[in-house]
C-alpha positions, 0 to 999 in steps of 0.5 A: 342668397335667396329668400329661402336660404335667408329665412332658413338661416334666420330660423336656425339662428333663432332655434340655436338661441332658444336652445341656449336660453332653455339650457341656461334656464335649466328647462329640459323640456324646452331644450328638447323641443327647440333641439328637435326643431333645430335638428329638423331645420339643419336637416332641411338645410342639408337637403337643399344644400344650404350651409349652416354653422356647426354650432352646439345644440346645447 
């Protein structure tokens, strides 16, 4: 893996945790914001051929 892939996968993991945390706290706005960030990161990963896990987005 290269630095780009490592960084992207780390950001995906962070966004997934942020979505879960927001859902647990019943913060709909934060869940939407972090969910959109997660979707963008997954799109970016797909465009560059980086495989990311298919975790739930909340």
